[in-house]
Structure formats: structure tokens, C-alpha cells
N, C-alpha and C positions, 0 to 999 in steps of 0.2 A: 695418423701414423700408419694406417693400413695401405696407403697409396704407394705405388712404386717410387715416386719422387719424394715420399715422406712429407708431403704437403708443403714443400719449399718453393714451388713454382706457382705464384698467384694466378697466372694466365690459365692454369689447368684446373682451377677450382670451378665448381659448377653447382647446379641445383641438386644433383645427386648427393653431394657432400652435405648440403643442408638437411636433406631428408635423413641421411644416415646419422647426423648429429642429433636431430629431433628424436629419431627412433632410439638412439642410445640413451638419451635422457629419460624417455618413456620407460625403457627397460629397467633402468636404475630405480625409477619410482615404483614400478610394479614389484621389484624384488626387495624393496625397503631400504636400498642403499641411499637413496635421495628422497627427501620429503617432497610432497607436491608443491608446497610453498617455495622451497628452495629451487625446485625445477622452474617454476614460473619466474622467480626473481632472476635466475641465471639466464634464462631465455631472453627476458627483456633487456638484460645488460648486454648480451651479445648483439641483440638487434640494434641497440643504440650505438654500439661501437662500430658495427659494419656500416650503418648509415653515416656516421661521422667520417669514416674513411672516404666515402664518396663526396661528401660536402666539402671536405678539406682538399680535395683534388689529389689525393695520394695514389689514385689508380691511373693517373695520366702518364704520358711518355716521360721516361726519365725519373719517375717517382718511385718510392719504396715499394708500392704495390702495383707496379705497372702491369696492365693487362687483366686485372681482376674483373671478371664479368659482372655486368649489372644485375644478373639474376642470382648472384651470390649474396643473398640477403635473407633475413628472417621476415617472412610475409605474415600478415595478420592471422591467417589460418594456421600458421606454425606455432603461434603463441597458445599455450594451454589455458584452459579456463581457470578462473579463481577456484581454489579448492571448495569453497562454499557454494559456488555457482551451480554445481551439480546436486546440491542438496536443497532445492527449493522447498519452502515450507518451514525453514528453521526460524520462523518469526517468534516473537515473544507474545505471550498472552497480554491482552489489554490491561489487566490489573497490574501485571509486572511493569509494563511500560509506564503506567500512571505513577507507580511508586518510585520508579527511577527518576522521573521528571520532578517529583516532589522532593528528592534528595540531591538536587544539583548543587545546592549551596554547600553541602559537605564535600562534593568533588572539587569545587573552587577553593575551599579552605585547605584541602589536602594537597592540591597541586597549584594551579593558577587559573586566571580567567581564560587564557587561551585554550586550556584543556576543556573547560566547561563549554565554551563557545563551539569547539570542535564537536563535542558530543551532541549539543543542540542541533547543529547543522547536519550531523549524521542522521539524527532522528527525523528532522524536518524534510530533508531533501533526498534521502536514500542514496546518496552518492557513496562510492567506495572510499575507504579511509584515506588512501593516498590522494584521491581527487579533492577531498576537503582540506587536508593538511597543506596542499600546495596551492590553494586559492590565492589569487593576487589581490592586492589592496582594492583594485577597481573592478572586482568581480560582480558588483551589483549594477545592473542597468535597467532601463525601462523601455518597453515597447512603445510604438506610437500611440496606443490607446491608454498609456499610463500604467499598465500592469508591470509588475516587477519580474525580472528574470535573473537567474544566477548563471554567470559565464564561467565555465570550468573546462579543464582538459581531461578527456578520457584517455588516460595513459595506456590502458590495457589494449584498446583497439587503435591507438595512435590517432584519435580524432580530437583535434584541438578546437578550442573556442565553441564548445557546445553550449546551448542555451536551454535552461530549465525554468519553466514557470514556477514561481514561488508566491506565497501569500504575504500580506502586509506585515504580519507579526514576525515572520522569518526575515523579511527585509529590514525590519526595525532592529533585530538582533545584529545583523551585519552592519548597519549604520552605527550602532553603539560601539561595536568593535573597531570600526574605521576611525571613529573619534579618538578612541584610546590609543590606537597605533599612531595616529597623527600627533597626538600630544607627546607620545614617547619618542618619536623620531621626527621632529619638526623640520630638520634640514635635509632629509632624504627625499628625492623626487618620488612622487606617488607611484609612478609607473615601475619603480624599482622595489617598492615595498611589498611585503607579503601580508596577507590578512591575519595570519596566525604566527607571528615571529617567535622564535625560541627565546627564552628568558635570559640566557647567558651566552657569552662569546658571540654576540651579534650586535656590534656597535651601530650598524646602519639599518637594521631591521629588514635585511634582505634574505635572511636565512629562516626558512619555515621550521615549525616544530617537526621533529623527525618521526616520532612514534608516540602513541598514547596508550598502547596495549597494556603495558605493565601498570601504569597509573590507573587505568580503567579497571583492571582486575583487582587491584588493591582496594579501590573504592567500592566495587560491587561486593567484595568479600567482607567489607566493614559494615555493610548495611544489615538491618534485621532480616530474618527469614521472610521470603515471599510465600505466603500461604494462599493456596488456591482451593476453592470448593470443588471436590471431586465426588461424583456419585458412584457408590460401590454397592454390591449386592451382599446383604447380611441377613442370614436366616430367611432367605426368600423375599426380603424387602429391600427397596432401594433407600440407602442412607447416604446423606451428604456429609463428608468429613473434610476438614482442612488438611491439605497435603503440601509439604514444602516443595517449592519449585527449585530445580537444580540450577545453582548459580553458574555452573560451568557453561551453561547454554547462553549466558549473557556475555557477549563479546562485541567489539565495534562493528564487525561485518553483519551481525544479526540485525542491526537497525535498517540495513538495506532490504532485508527480507520483510521487516515490519512495514516499511514504506510501501513495498509492492503489495503486501497483503491487505493493508488498509485501503488502498485504491481498488484492489480486486473485490474486496467485500463491499465497497461502496458502489459497485456496478460499473466501474470504468471499463470501456471496451478493450479487448486484448490489443488491438493495433495502437490504441492510444497509450496504453501502459508500456508497450514495446518502445515507443518513442520516449516516454518518461524515463524508462530504465536505460535507454540508449543501448539496447540489445541489438546484436547483428541479426539474430534469427528469432522468428516468432515462436519457435518451439521452446526456446529458453523461457520466454514470457509465459507460455501456456502452462509451464510447471507450476507457477503460482496460481493459475486459475483452477487447476485441479484441486488444489487445497481449498480455494474459495468455494468451489462447488461442494466439497465435502462439508464445509462449515454450514453452508446454506441447507444442505440435506439434514444435518443434525438439528439445525434450528427448526426446520419444518417438522421433523419427528417430535420435537418437544411441544410445539404449539398445537399439534393435532389433538392433544389431550384437552384443549380448551377451544374446540371448534363447534360452531352453532349454525343451525339453519335459520330461516327468516322468522320463525316463531320463537326463537330463543332456546330451542331444544338441543341438547348436546348431540353431535353427530357420532362421535366415538367417545365412549365413557372411560376408556383406559388408554393411557399412552402406549404406543407400540411403534416399533421401527417398521418403516415401509419397505417392501421389497423393491429391488431395482426396477422391475417392470412397472410397479405402481408409481415410483418417482417419475419415470418417463411419461407415464400416462397423465400424471398431474401436470407435467410441463407442457404437454401438447393438447390436453383436453380441457383447459380452462383459460380464462383471460381475466386479468385484474380489473376491478372496478374501483370506484372512489373509496369504498369501505368494505370490500370483500372480494370474492371471486365469482365469476359466472361460468356455468358449464352448459349453457344453452348451445347446442351444436352449430346452428347457423351463425350465431354471434361469435363463437370461438373461431369458426372457419373464416370469418371476416375480420379477425383480429380485433374484435371489440367494436367494430364500426356498424353493426347491424342489430342493435337492440330494438325490438319492436315495442317495448314498454317505455322507451325514452329514459332509460336508467332509473326507473322506479323499482329498484332491485328488491326492496323489502316486500313486494307483492308477487315475487316470482319464485317458483319452486326450484329453479336452477341456481339460486343464490345461496351462498354460505359465507360465513365470516369466522374469524378467530380472534384470540386475545390481542394479536399484533395490530388489529384494526381499531382497537378501542379509541385511540385519539381521533381517528377519522370519523368514527361514529359520533363522538361527542361534538366534533366540529360540524358535522352534518345536522345534528339536532339544533345546535345554536343557529345555523344558517336558516333552517326551517322556521324557527321562532322569529328571527329577524324579518324574514320575508313575510310572514303572516302579519306581524305588527305594521309593517310598511303598507301592505295592501289594505289593511283595515283602516288606515289613516286616510288623510285627504290626498290619495295618490291618483293622479289623473289617468284614467284608462277606461276603455269600453268595458261593459259588464261581462261580455263573453271572455275577454282577455283576462280580466281580473279573476273570473271564476276558474278558468283553466290554470292560472298561475298560482292560485291560492293552495298552500299545502293542506292536505286533508288531515282531519283530526285522527283518523285511523293510522296514517303514516307516522304522525308525531307520537302516538301512543306506542306503536310498534318499535320505533327507534328507542324510546325511553325504556321499554320492557327489555329490549335486547341489551342495552347498556347496563341495566340493573342486573341482568342475568350473568353477563360477563364479569362484572365487578364482584358479584356474590361468589362466583367460583374462585376468583382470585383471592378473596378474603378468606376462603376456606383453606387456603394453602398455608403451610408453615413457612417461616422465613427461609429455611433451608430449601424448601421446594420452590419458593418464589424466585430465588436468585438465578438458577439456570433458565427459568422461563423468561425473566426480564432480560438476560443476556441474549437469548434467542430472539426476542422481540426487537432488541436494539439492532441486531445484525440484519434481520429481515427488513426493518425500516430503512436502513442505509442502502440496501440493494434492490429496493422495490421500484418497479416502473409501472405506471398506471396509464392505460389508454382509454380515452373517453370520446373516441370518434372525432378528435380534433387533430390538426396538423402537428407533427412532431417538430419540436424546436430544439436545436443544439444547446446542451446545457454546459455551463462552465465546470471546470474541474472542482470536485468536492473539496471542502476544507477539512482535511483529515489530520491536521496538526494537533498532537497531544497537548493539552493545556499545561501551562506552568507559569510561574512568576518570573518577572524580569530580574536579571542580576543587578 
């Protein structure tokens, strides 16, 4: 309305008008007149309308919008981010997600099977709610190697037919839902069906579920309190107390953050997670990795209380937070081995490829370990004992080869002593003290990478699907 022609001449419209429109919506959001969610929805609506004008030919000669320029359109960069996209890290604690998965039956009883499947797919795939609710019946496909992929539309960036790798359990969930849909609408062509059809006013199964936010909120509010162990300082001592988790933080979009955080904690590279999240910019993905780094830092702080040298002596006798410089020094001044870390300078400089002792770490003063390596130590002891038994049996080999390959009794004794020392310190902890340590160990195990002087091999995506029972 600020134009001299009052916007009545389509041929005079241009890119400047689109910029002014976007700026106006941004101003209304900044002043509180328009919510961020309504701004996003309205921008997407206008984008679809303008695109439809062009596809219907309304801008051609003699048409209603004759002369409307091609650049009079909403570009991807004009579409604001989802309100939650700028709040990376709003994921749910693992304990909360586990409890939610355990109560999916209540959600199905409260609403319907489509709502339950929608929540399961939100948790498993990390897609945006509108991307899951609009999935087509034939959204499940297989790559040439037989692995499953989810085909969906990224409405936010207007990228259609995106392909997301998924696990077999998630694929099984989709297949069960496909069977239910086919039984319910046997006469509708599969290409017209939606995976999550709305329960009413939908005779052909072509209309998807509109929204699950209100039902999801009612379900979450009906569940018991989510109690999380939190360490607090009481009279100079650290005390673990159960603290209720705020249910307001549990909403459908939070599952997208959970998906990203699970993969970040599992050590998935940023560029891989960028593709999994279908982000336009790597900076958006890096927001999740900052949170992942913070979690790993907290985990390192906790396990330093149970760190040992090769003799089984505690390195630090009290837990303490490391300074930023010390965390960086640890990251660049050590290299992971099979059951601990090595700080021998030449081996660290070579990325773990220059061990002069051929990985007999328990005889080296540069070796240390902590409680998170206990399973590896136990596996190493079992391997030493198996090797000794085989070599002592009728194993055909020259004497010199057999002698060099035979595990020494000193190494076996030292591994046993180290395992006993770590277990003894764990047994001295109270159940409240063990819980955060076990959680820290679990996180470090998921994100650990070990170099043993061997070629690196590309690893498949980790299976980070929260467990649950099938409906």
C-alpha cells in the first residue's frame, strides 16, 4: 500500500517488494505483534501462492497477473528458520526419552495408532513434525544394497523427495502402518494414500493427520513425573537428589533435537549429520556439536575421579573440573589405545601409528586408563588367556615365533590387578555416586574412536534408536 500505484499493477512488482514484505514480518515478530511460528506459516503460505500463480500461467499475456516478474517470489533464504532451530540443544535427557517410549501404549489408547506411529517416527528419524505427518504411503524404499530409506519432503527448504537412511526396526514400524492403511482403504490407489490418514472425514485415506501437538501435550501431562538425578552442593558435600524434569520441554519438535544429539554423541561427523538433518548450512548443524562437546567434557570430568596408571594407582584422587586449557591439552596431547590412552610424544604426533612397544601399553609409563575402559580391559585379559592356551596346545609354529607371541605372566598379572583396582573403586561408590559415573561412561563409549596403527575403515551409521515394544 506504500507504492504510488497502491500495488495494483503486477508488472511493477519486484524483488524490493518481497524484501519489504519480509522485513515487515520480521519487525512484527520483534515487537511481539506476530509470533515466530505464525510468521513462518504465513511466509510459507505466500510462497506457495506466488509459486502457484506462475505454474497456473496467470502471469502470461492477457491473464489476471500479466507481467508479474519471475523474481517476485519467496526464495528459500526469505523463509525464516523454525523457532526451535535457533535453540539447538533442546534435546531430552536419555532417561526422559526412555520413559516416553515405555508409555507409548497410553498415547495410542488416548488417541489412535496414527498418533503413536507419528511420535515413533519423530523419535526415530528426527524429521520435522510436518514432514512426518505428510508422509506418503510409499515413503519406505530400499537402496541397491538392501538398506532402508525414508522418502520425505522437506517443506521448509522446498526440497522434495529427500532420502534418509533408517534402521530395520523403524522400517518395520512403517510396514506395519502400511498394512493397517491398506486394510482400512483397500480401494484407494497406493500412490494417493497417506501413511498417517486422519481418522474422520477421510473416506479415501488421502487426508493426513493435521496436528498432534494438543494430543501429545495431553499425553505428556498425564504421565508420572520424570525424575532425574541431579548433583547439588549441600554443606560442602556433593549430594545426588531426584529432581522433576519440566514437562513443558517435551514437545514434538524436541525429538528432532534428540535425534541430532544422539548422533552427535555417538561421534557422527558434522558433515554427515548435516546431511542427515538436511540442513542448508553447516553452522546450523554445528550448534548441536557444541552441546555434544559440552557433554563429553562433563563425562571426562567425571571419569577423571577413577583414572589409573599402569600400576593401578589413582592418578587424581578427587574429582575436579578441568580448565579449558587442560581439556585442549588432553585432546591434542594423547591418543586412544585399545584400553586406555597414550601420552608418549612421538606416538601422539604420529596419531597412534608409532608405538615402539607394539602396543604393550601396560609396560609403558605414558599409559593411563580410567573406569570407562573397564570392558576393554576385561576383553583384553580374556584375549591374553585364550592366546596363551592356544599357544600352549599343539599349535604348529617355530619356537621363536611361539615365544614372542606368548603373553607374559607379568602382563596377565598386571591386567588382572588393574581390573581389580578399578572394580574396587567402583564398589566403594554409593548407588547415587555410581549413576552419574555410569552415564558418563556410556557417553564416552559411544563417542570413542581408537587408532591402532591400522587403516581407517568407514563405519556405518550408529544404531541410536531408543528401544521400545512394538504396537
